[in-house]
N, C-alpha and C positions, 0 to 999 in steps of 0.2 A: 661838777659832781658826776658820779657814776650814772650810767643810763638807768632809767626807770621803766617799770612795766606795771600794768594793773588797771582796774577800773577806776574812774574818777567819781568822787563823792562831793556833795555840796555841804556848806555850813560848817566846816571844820575850822576852828579859829586858830588852834595852835597844837603843836606836838612837842613835847619835851623829852629828850633823851638824856637821862642823867646817869653817869657811870659812878657808882659808889664803890667800885672795886679798887680804885686808885687812891682816892681820898674823899672826905665828905665834900660833896659839891652841891651848891644850891643854884637854882636858876636865877637869871638876872630879873630884877623886879621892875625895870623901867628902861626908858631911853634917855641918854644923856647926849651932850654935844660930842662931836667927833674927838676921840681920844680920851674922853671922860667916861669911865665905865664903873660898874659895881663889881669891885674885886672881892669884897667880903660880904657875907649875909649871915648874921647871927653867928659869927665866929668861924664860918666855914668858907673855903676858897672856891670861888667860881672859876671853872676852866675857860680861859679866853686865849685863843679863839675856841669856840665850841667844837669839839671833835665829832666827826660824823660816825654813823654806825658802820661805815665801810672799812673792812679790814685793811684796804689799801691806802687809807689815809695815813700819812707819815706821822701824824700826832699819835696814832695808835701803836706805833712801833714800841717794843719793849725798851726798858731804860738801858739794858746793856747794848742793844743795837744802836740806840741814840748816841751813846757815848763812844761806841766804835766809830761812828760817822764823825763825831767831834775829833777823835784821835787822828783819823785819816786826814781830814782837812787841816788840822793843827800841825801835823808833821810835814805836810806839804808847805804850809805857811812858814814853819820854822826854817826849812831849808831854802825857801824863797828869801826870807829875810837874811839868812846867813850868806847867801851868794851875792845879794845886792848890797848889803851894808857892812858885813864883817870884814870885807877887804881893807877897811880903813886901819885895822890892826897891823897890817903889813905895808902901809903906805911908804914908810922910809925904805923898805927893801925894793918896792916896785920901781922907784926912781932909778935904781942901778940895773934894772933888767932891760932897759931900752936905751937907745943912743941919746947922748946929751941933748941933741937938737929936739928930741921929742919929750924931754922931761917935764915941760910945762903942760903937756897934754895928758899926763898920767892922772891928773885930778878928774879928767872926764870919765875915768873908770868909776869914780866915786859919786859924781854928781848927776850924770845922765840917767842912771837907773830910776830915780824918782819921777823924772819926766816921762819915761816910756812906761813906767807902771801906771801913770795917769792915762796915757794913751791906750794901754791895754785894757784898762777899765771902760774907756769909751767904746771899744770894740766888743768886749765880752758881755757886758751887762745887757745891752739890747738883744745880743744873741741868745742869752739864757732865758729871756722873756719870750723870745720867738720859738725856740726849739727845746727849752728845758734846761735845768741846772745840770743834771748828770752828764749829758753829752758834752757840754761846754767844759766841764771839769776834766773829763777824760782827755779832751783835745788839749787842754792846758798842760796836763802831765806829759803828753807826747811832745809838745813844743819844749817843755822843760828839759827832757831827756836829750833832744836833738841839739838844743843851744848849749847845754853843758858839755856835750862832746865837741861841739864847735870851739868853745872856749878852751878846752883841754888841749886842742890841737892847733890853736891859733899861733902863727909864726911871726906876727907883727902886732904893734900896738893898735893899728887901725882895725885889724881883724879881731883883736881881743875886745876893743870897745864895741864894735858891731855885734859880736856874739853876746855880750852882756846886755846890749840894748834889746836884742831878741828875747833873751831869757827874761829880762824885766817886763816885756809885754805879757809874758805868761805869769810872772810873779805878781803882777797887779791883781789877779784874782784872789790873792790871799787877803786883800783889803776889803773887797766888797762881796764878791761871790761866796767866798768860804764863810764869812759871818752870816750872810744871808741864808745859806743852807742851814746853819746852826739855829738861826732864829725860827725858821719855818718848822722845825721838828720839836720845838718846846713851847710850852704855854707861857703866857705873859709873866706869871709870878715865878717862872723858872729861868727866864731869859738872862737876868743878871749873872747868875752863877754859871750858866751854860756858856755865855760869851767869856766870862772870866776864865773858865777852864780852857776854853779855846786859846785865849791869849796866853794863859799860864803855860800850857803844853807847847804852844808855838815858840815862846821865847825861853822856856826852860830847857829846850833841846838845842839852843844855839851853842855851837862848839867853838872853843877857842882855836886860834890858828893852828892847823895841823902841821906836823914836821915833814910831811910827805912831799911838799911842794904844790905849787898851783895846779899842775897837770893832774895829779892824783886827787887833789882837793875837788876839782870839778868832776873827775871820774866818780868819786864817791857820791856826790850829789846826784849824778845821772843814774847810778845804780839804785839809789834810794827812791828816786821818783819813778823808775821802772817798776820797783817792788810796790810802790803805792798805786800805780796804774792797776796792777793785778788786784790789789785789796779793794780798791775803788769799784772795779768792774763787778765784783761779786757782793760787796757790802754797802756801797753808797747808793742806796735807792733814790729814785727821783723824789725831790722834796716839793716840787710844784704840784699844787692840788687845788682845784676849783671848789670853792665853798661859798655859800650865800654871804652877802656883805654883813648881815646881822650877826653872823658867827663871830666877827671880830669884836663885838661888844658883849658877848656872852650869852646870846640866845639866838635861835633860828626860827624864823616864820616859815614853816613848810606850807605855804599857800601858793597857788598857781593861777594865773590869769587864763583867759580863753585860748591862748596860743601855747599853753604849757610851760611858760617861763615862771621862774620863781618871782613872786610879787606879794609883799605883805598886805596889799590891799585886795588880792585875789580872793576868789570864792570857792576855789576847788583845791582838792588835795589828791595827790597821787601816791599809790603804794609803791615804795622803792624796795628793790632787791639788789643785793650785792653778792658777788662771788668772793671766795677766799683768796687771800693773797698767796700766789704760787711762786715758786722759785723762777719759772720761766718768765713770769710777768715782772718780777723784780729786777732781773738782770737784762730785761729788754732795753735796748738803746733808745729807741723812738717810742715815746709815750704819747706824743701829741702830733697833730698835723701842724707843720710849721706855719706860723702866722707872721709873715715878714712885714706886713703892714704895721704890726705892733712895734717894730723897731723905731719907726717914725714917731709914734706916740711916746715912746721912751724918751727920745731926745726932746720933744716938746715939754713933757712934764718935768724933765731935768732943768730946762731953762726957766720953767715956771717957779721952780723951787727957789731960785735966786731971790724972788720977791717975798719969800717968807722970812720975817726978821730973824727969828730963832735959828733957822736953817742957815741963813747968811752968816750969822754970828759963829755958829758952830764951824762952818767952813773956814772962816778966818782964823779961828782958834786952832783948829787941827792943822791947817796949813802952816801956820807960824810954828807950832810945836814940832811938827815933822821937820821943818827947816832947821830948827834949833838942834834936833836930834841928829840929822845928817851932818850938820856942822860939827857937833861934838864927836860923832863917829869917824869923821874924816880928818880931824886935827889932834885928837888926843894923843895919838901915837907920836906924832911929830913933837908935841909939847913934852911928853914924858921921856922921849929919847934925847932930848936937849939937856944941856948942863942946867942946873946942878943935879938933875934926877938921873940921867944916863941909864934909862931902863933898857935891858936887853930884849931882843925880839921875842923870846919865849915868855917874858914877863908881860909884854904888851898883849899877847894872846890871852893871858889869864885875867886881864882887865875886862874882858868880854864876860867873864863869869858873873859880874855884877848884874847882868841881865837875868841870870838864873835866880838871884835873890829877889830882884824886882818881880819876876814872874811868880815867885812863891808867895809874895805879899799881895800882889793883885787879886788873887783868888779870894782870900778871906775879907780883905778891906773893901775892895770895890766890886766884888762878885756877890758873895753872900751878904756883904754889908749893904749893897744897893737894894737887894731883894728885901732885907730886914727893914731898911728905911721905908721902901714902898709899902710894906704890910703895916708897918707902925703908923705911918701917916694916914693910910686908908682907915685903919682901925680908929684913929682920933677924929676922923671926919665921916663917921657913920658908914664906914665900908667903902666909901667912894674913892676911886683912884684918879688922881690928876696927873697929867703929863709931867709937870714940873717937879714932882717928887724925885724923879730920876736925876734931875740936874743938881740936886742938893749935894750928891757925892762928888761933884766937880770941884768943890772948894778945896779939896786936898791936892789934886793935881795942879791947880792954878797957883796955890801958895808955893808948892814945891818947885814949880818951873821958874817963878820969879826968884827964889832963892838960888836955883841952879845957874840961871843966866848971870846973876849979879856976881856970884863967887867965881864961877868959871872965868868970866871975862877979866876980873881983877887978878886971879891967880895966873892965868896964861900970860898976862902983860907984865907982871912982876914976879917971875919964877923965884927969885932969891928971897922974897918975902912970905912965900906961902909954901907949906909942905906938899909933897906929891899927893897925899890923900885928898887935898882940896880938888884936884883935877879928877881923880877916880870917883870920889863921892858925888860930885856934882854931875858927872857923866851918868852915874846911876840914877840920881834924882830926876835928871832931865829925861831919861829913858822911861822911868816910871811914870812921870807926868804925861808924857806923849801917849804911852799905851793906855793909861787911865782915862785921859780925855777922849781917846779914840773909842774905848770900850763904852764909855757912858754916852758918847754922841751917837754911836750906832744903835744902842739899845733904845735911846730916846726917840730917835727918828723912826724906828720900826714900830714902836708903841704908838707914836703919834699918827702916822700915816701907813697903816699896814697894807693898804691896797696900792700905795705908791712907794713901797720900800725899795724896789729896784731902781727907779729913776733917782730917788733921793740918795741912796747909797752910791750911785754913780756920781752924783754931784759932789757929795762929800769926799769920796776917795780919789776921784780923778781931779777934782778941783784943788784939793790940798797938795796932790803931787805937783801940779803946775806952780802953785804958790811956793812950795818948799824948793823947787828947782830954781825958781827966780832968786830966792834968798840964799841958797847954798852955792849956786853957780857964781854969784857976784861976790861972795865972801871967802869961800874956801881957798881959792888960788892966792888970796892975799896973805895967807899965813906963812 
């Protein structure tokens, strides 16, 4: 929290700060178990976490600025996804760019990125806890620009693979850090739609295979990331903000013990004052004194997350779904270019447009739909929000992934018995299911463990990268 000054007074039990300017808000009426909170009270929505009166609190940013931040991190995520996964659309062409002796290694361009995205998360997430989100994000964009230039000028397959691996280290932040930033600037009842817009913009901007060649393809990605660096420097304000733990359940006990620390059992109150948010403060790079010891704590809490049954299940689910998506993205071009379909290269690029359709549907179905389900279930249970309400919307991605895997496998094995639309449609369904499971999983774990969001996002995103790499690395070369 911001620094406070003033005289101490005894006997103050609670102070409520209710902001009626944004929407009707009621204070939380009691304490529930971790993750179970009072979301509705007499038909009004309780703001969770409770925003502070500090103008520098990221929850107090205007909506236009919040969605500007969503746009910045989503465009970064879009071109990270484009660079790491869209190369599968030109897989048949890549084989002919290098000597026949290296043809079997071309698949490394498609499979290794998920591994290095996981490694990138292992490095970046502890860093963002120690030094802040904004500084790590800016460093990520610098690495994206440098590695894109490297790939554009690579003269050999080995250099190309190495450049993509370095780019993937930076691209990994699109999976954990980027959605973490989005979650930290929105309230609980807004998170579903906010993450959905992030996913929608991220994948709606994925571009089909450009005709300018790989050199300019990487060059354009470098230029866009450089432009994003400028925008992020001026508009992506630091989203890390220290707030009392009770704020995460909808109320704040502004009590202090004799040492001046926030304590709901304390007997003293302090009068807090805050300065206005200034442009100089907002674009400042260092907002905190680095706490390097916290990186050790992040790794510890990440390992502890493995013993949480729901977390472990979500990890396996997301890892398997990402592995299926990487397999689809790496093989669909080879399948469609084979007889009897004989797709031309430009047609293969257009298949990527199915991701735009998926992104368009994710926003209303799993974004606004998730928030609608949460509010409806809370209303039916006397306004109490339970964590499992978020998981109800997982039913659609699970059913679609089962259908996608079954039909894609049958169609790819018996090409003469299935029309080409079976490959394209199941590629789309698999992508929708993966992104949907990803979105629901991220929102669920942040709602469940708001104070441990960083370590659990690290576990989910890094862990699924390792799982998907194992699945795709062993299956893609067999096609």
